[in-house]
C-alpha positions as CSV (number, residue, x, y, z in Angstrom):
1,X,0.0,0.0,0.0
2,X,2.8,2.4,0.9
3,X,5.0,2.7,-2.2
4,X,8.1,4.8,-2.8
5,X,6.2,6.9,-5.4
6,X,3.4,7.6,-3.0
7,X,5.8,8.6,-0.3
8,X,7.6,11.0,-2.6
9,X,4.4,12.5,-3.8
10,X,3.1,13.2,-0.3
11,X,6.4,14.5,1.0
12,X,7.0,16.7,-2.0
13,X,3.6,18.4,-1.4
14,X,4.6,19.0,2.2
15,X,8.0,20.4,1.2
16,X,6.4,22.7,-1.3
17,X,3.9,23.9,1.2
18,X,6.6,24.7,3.8
19,X,9.0,26.5,1.4
20,X,7.1,27.5,-1.7
21,X,9.8,30.0,-2.7
22,X,12.8,28.6,-0.9
23,X,14.0,28.8,2.7
24,X,14.9,32.4,3.1
25,X,16.3,32.0,6.6
26,X,18.8,29.3,5.7
27,X,19.7,31.0,2.4
28,X,20.3,34.2,4.3
29,X,22.2,32.9,7.3
30,X,23.9,29.7,6.1
31,X,26.8,30.1,3.6
32,X,26.4,28.1,0.4
33,X,28.5,24.9,0.5
34,X,28.3,24.5,4.3
35,X,27.8,20.8,5.3
36,X,26.2,19.5,8.5
37,X,25.2,16.3,10.2
38,X,22.1,15.6,12.3
39,X,20.9,13.0,14.7
40,X,17.3,11.9,15.1
41,X,16.8,10.8,18.7
42,X,13.9,9.6,20.8
43,X,12.9,11.8,23.8
44,X,10.4,9.1,24.9
45,X,9.9,5.4,24.2
46,X,7.7,4.2,21.4
47,X,7.3,2.2,18.2
48,X,8.9,3.7,15.0
49,X,6.9,4.3,11.8
50,X,7.8,6.4,8.9
51,X,11.5,5.9,8.6
52,X,11.3,6.0,4.8
53,X,9.1,9.0,4.9
54,X,11.6,10.8,7.1
55,X,14.4,9.9,4.8
56,X,12.4,11.1,1.7
57,X,12.1,14.6,3.1
58,X,15.9,15.0,3.1
59,X,16.5,13.1,-0.2
60,X,13.9,15.2,-2.1
61,X,15.4,18.4,-0.7
62,X,19.0,17.5,-1.7
63,X,20.3,14.5,-3.6
64,X,23.6,15.0,-1.9
65,X,22.2,14.0,1.5
66,X,22.7,10.7,3.1
67,X,20.2,9.3,5.6
68,X,20.7,6.2,7.7
69,X,17.7,4.9,9.7
70,X,18.9,2.7,12.6
71,X,15.6,1.5,13.8
72,X,13.2,-0.3,11.4
73,X,9.5,0.5,11.1
74,X,7.6,-1.6,13.7
75,X,10.5,-1.8,16.1
76,X,10.4,-0.5,19.7
77,X,12.9,2.1,20.9
78,X,13.8,3.6,24.2
79,X,14.1,7.2,25.3
80,X,17.5,8.6,24.3
81,X,18.0,6.1,21.5
82,X,19.4,7.2,18.1
83,X,16.8,6.5,15.4
84,X,18.5,8.0,12.4
85,X,21.5,10.0,11.2
86,X,21.6,12.5,8.4
87,X,24.5,14.3,6.7
88,X,24.7,16.6,3.7
89,X,24.3,20.3,2.7
90,X,23.3,22.3,5.7
91,X,20.7,24.3,3.9
92,X,19.0,21.2,2.7
93,X,19.0,19.6,6.2
94,X,17.5,22.7,7.7
95,X,14.8,23.0,5.0
96,X,13.8,19.3,5.3
97,X,14.0,19.1,9.2
98,X,10.5,20.1,10.1
99,X,8.7,18.1,7.4
100,X,10.8,14.9,8.2
101,X,10.1,15.3,11.9
102,X,6.4,16.1,11.5
103,X,5.8,12.9,9.5
104,X,7.9,10.6,11.7
105,X,6.5,12.0,15.0
106,X,2.9,11.6,13.9
107,X,3.3,8.1,12.3
108,X,5.3,6.9,15.3
109,X,2.6,8.2,17.6
110,X,0.0,6.1,15.7
111,X,2.2,3.0,15.8
112,X,2.8,3.4,19.5
113,X,-0.9,3.9,20.4
114,X,-1.8,1.0,18.1
115,X,0.7,-1.3,19.8
116,X,-0.9,-0.4,23.2
117,X,-4.3,-1.4,21.9
118,X,-2.9,-4.7,20.5
119,X,-1.2,-5.5,23.8
120,X,-4.4,-4.8,25.7
121,X,-6.3,-7.6,23.8
122,X,-3.4,-10.1,23.8
123,X,-4.6,-13.6,24.1
124,X,-8.2,-13.0,23.0
125,X,-7.6,-13.6,19.3
126,X,-9.3,-10.3,18.4
127,X,-8.0,-8.1,15.6
128,X,-7.5,-4.4,16.2
129,X,-8.3,-2.4,13.1
130,X,-8.3,1.2,12.0
131,X,-11.1,3.2,10.2
132,X,-11.4,5.7,7.4
133,X,-11.0,8.5,10.0
134,X,-7.6,9.4,8.7
135,X,-6.0,12.8,7.8
136,X,-7.0,13.6,4.2
137,X,-4.1,12.9,1.9
138,X,-2.2,10.9,4.5
139,X,-4.3,7.7,4.6
140,X,-1.7,5.3,3.2
141,X,1.0,6.7,5.6
142,X,-1.2,6.5,8.7
143,X,-2.5,3.0,7.9
144,X,1.1,1.9,7.4
145,X,1.7,3.2,10.9
146,X,-1.2,1.2,12.2
147,X,0.4,-2.0,10.7
148,X,3.7,-1.0,12.3
149,X,2.0,-1.1,15.7
150,X,0.6,-4.6,15.1
151,X,-2.9,-3.5,14.0
152,X,-4.8,-4.3,10.8
153,X,-6.4,-2.1,8.2
154,X,-10.1,-1.8,7.5
155,X,-11.1,-1.2,3.9
156,X,-8.8,1.4,2.4
157,X,-11.5,3.4,0.5
158,X,-15.1,3.4,-0.6
159,X,-14.1,1.4,-3.6
160,X,-12.8,-1.6,-1.8
161,X,-15.8,-3.2,-0.2
162,X,-19.5,-2.7,0.4
163,X,-20.2,-1.3,3.9
164,X,-23.7,-0.2,4.5
165,X,-23.8,2.2,7.5
166,X,-26.7,3.7,9.4
167,X,-27.3,6.5,6.8
168,X,-27.4,4.0,4.0
169,X,-30.0,2.0,5.8
170,X,-32.0,5.2,6.7
171,X,-32.3,6.0,3.0
172,X,-33.4,2.5,2.1
173,X,-36.0,2.2,4.8
174,X,-37.4,5.6,3.9
175,X,-38.1,4.2,0.5
176,X,-39.9,1.2,1.9
177,X,-37.2,-1.4,1.2
178,X,-36.3,-4.0,3.8
179,X,-32.7,-4.4,4.8
180,X,-32.8,-8.1,3.9
181,X,-33.9,-7.4,0.3
182,X,-31.5,-4.6,-0.1
183,X,-28.5,-6.8,0.9
184,X,-29.7,-9.6,-1.4
185,X,-30.1,-7.2,-4.3
186,X,-26.6,-5.8,-3.7
187,X,-25.1,-9.3,-3.6
188,X,-26.7,-10.1,-7.0
189,X,-25.0,-7.1,-8.5
190,X,-21.5,-7.7,-6.9
191,X,-18.7,-9.9,-8.0
192,X,-18.1,-13.0,-5.9
193,X,-14.9,-11.7,-4.3
194,X,-16.5,-8.5,-2.9
195,X,-17.6,-8.7,0.8
196,X,-20.6,-7.0,2.3
197,X,-20.5,-5.4,5.7
198,X,-23.5,-3.9,7.4
199,X,-23.6,-1.7,10.5
200,X,-26.3,-2.1,13.1
201,X,-27.1,-0.2,16.2
202,X,-29.9,-2.3,17.6
203,X,-30.1,-6.0,18.5
204,X,-33.3,-6.5,16.4
205,X,-31.4,-5.5,13.2
206,X,-29.1,-8.4,13.4
207,X,-31.3,-11.2,12.1
208,X,-32.6,-9.3,9.0
209,X,-29.0,-8.5,8.1
210,X,-27.9,-12.2,8.5
211,X,-30.9,-13.2,6.4
212,X,-29.7,-10.9,3.7
213,X,-26.3,-12.7,3.6
214,X,-24.0,-10.1,5.0
215,X,-20.4,-11.3,5.5
216,X,-19.6,-8.9,8.3
217,X,-21.8,-7.3,10.9
218,X,-20.6,-4.2,12.7
219,X,-22.2,-3.8,16.2
220,X,-22.0,0.0,16.7
221,X,-21.9,1.5,20.1
222,X,-23.3,-1.6,21.8
223,X,-22.9,-2.1,25.5
224,X,-20.9,-5.1,26.7
225,X,-24.0,-7.1,27.5
226,X,-25.4,-6.2,24.0
227,X,-22.2,-7.3,22.4
228,X,-22.3,-10.6,24.1
229,X,-26.0,-11.1,23.0
230,X,-25.1,-10.0,19.5
231,X,-22.3,-12.5,19.3
232,X,-24.6,-15.3,20.5
233,X,-27.3,-14.3,17.9
234,X,-24.8,-14.3,15.0
235,X,-23.4,-17.6,16.2
236,X,-20.6,-17.8,13.6
237,X,-22.8,-16.9,10.6
238,X,-20.8,-13.7,10.0
239,X,-17.7,-12.0,11.2
240,X,-18.6,-9.7,14.1
241,X,-17.0,-6.3,14.4
242,X,-17.4,-4.0,17.3
243,X,-16.9,-0.2,17.0
244,X,-17.9,3.0,18.6
245,X,-16.1,4.9,21.4
246,X,-13.4,2.3,21.8
247,X,-10.6,3.4,24.2
248,X,-7.6,1.8,25.6
249,X,-9.5,1.4,28.9
250,X,-12.5,-0.3,27.3
251,X,-10.9,-2.4,24.5
252,X,-10.1,-5.4,26.7
253,X,-13.7,-5.8,27.9
254,X,-15.0,-5.5,24.4
255,X,-12.6,-8.1,23.2
256,X,-13.7,-10.5,25.9
257,X,-17.3,-10.4,24.6
258,X,-16.4,-12.8,21.7
259,X,-16.2,-10.3,18.8
260,X,-13.8,-11.0,16.0
261,X,-12.6,-7.5,15.2
262,X,-12.5,-4.2,17.1
263,X,-12.2,-1.1,14.9
264,X,-11.2,2.3,16.4
265,X,-10.9,5.7,14.7
266,X,-8.9,6.8,17.7
267,X,-5.9,5.0,16.3
268,X,-5.5,7.7,13.7
269,X,-7.7,10.7,14.6
270,X,-6.9,11.3,18.3
271,X,-3.2,10.4,18.7
272,X,-0.4,12.6,20.1
273,X,2.7,12.9,18.0
274,X,5.7,11.2,19.6
275,X,8.4,13.5,21.0
276,X,11.4,13.0,18.7
277,X,14.2,15.5,18.2
278,X,16.6,16.3,15.4
279,X,19.9,17.9,16.6
280,X,22.2,19.5,14.0
281,X,26.0,19.3,14.2
282,X,28.1,21.3,11.8
283,X,31.0,19.1,10.7
284,X,33.2,21.8,9.2
285,X,33.4,20.2,5.8
């Protein structure tokens, strides 16, 4: 999902936004030809994500820059650990610094939070998944970070799978169509490889959805007792996904109800960027 060309496209847009007509500070203060080195270090522990994205910020700014990432994506690191080293033209390093840091800090924050959710449900067999609640334009990067934290990705876009949510069902029922018939009609139009997921917010909606032949049923904002009842009703006839206000404090209890998947938008929309620092050292070359 996260290709080199996609990384370059996203990072170049960020570089262009940050310095549309050049970096006048560095071009004014730093003599041309000055070289420097920099160290990316961790100011708190976490899980790395975005090493290639960090490197791309410097590579796209100056082809004469060398970046060595010492910790692989998905690996844990400690506070004070060196994560990457950079060397090259000082002007290029200074221009790319903030963009490289912004990406690496945010993606590592996502990976670190995701790893905490995954650890919280350890032993239950439940998958932790993200949602489409991602930063516009950064979905592939943020979902890569979720995988770095040990999580799984939900459908990438509206084009990947059928997922009928509450607003879809509201439109259908307002036209007098039953959910069961709507699912069957959709199945008849789809290829055999396309899955159908349906979101429900009441217990009594489960049986009509199963009767329609849904592959996945999302139980949205159910209480723990309702989740257990829903799992019993489904009885293995579909994959059961729980979603809605999932937090690190509640995720274990949700997992223990017997659901198969727990999806949480908090993995990408409510994270804190990790505290990483880039310290410049002029090498005199």
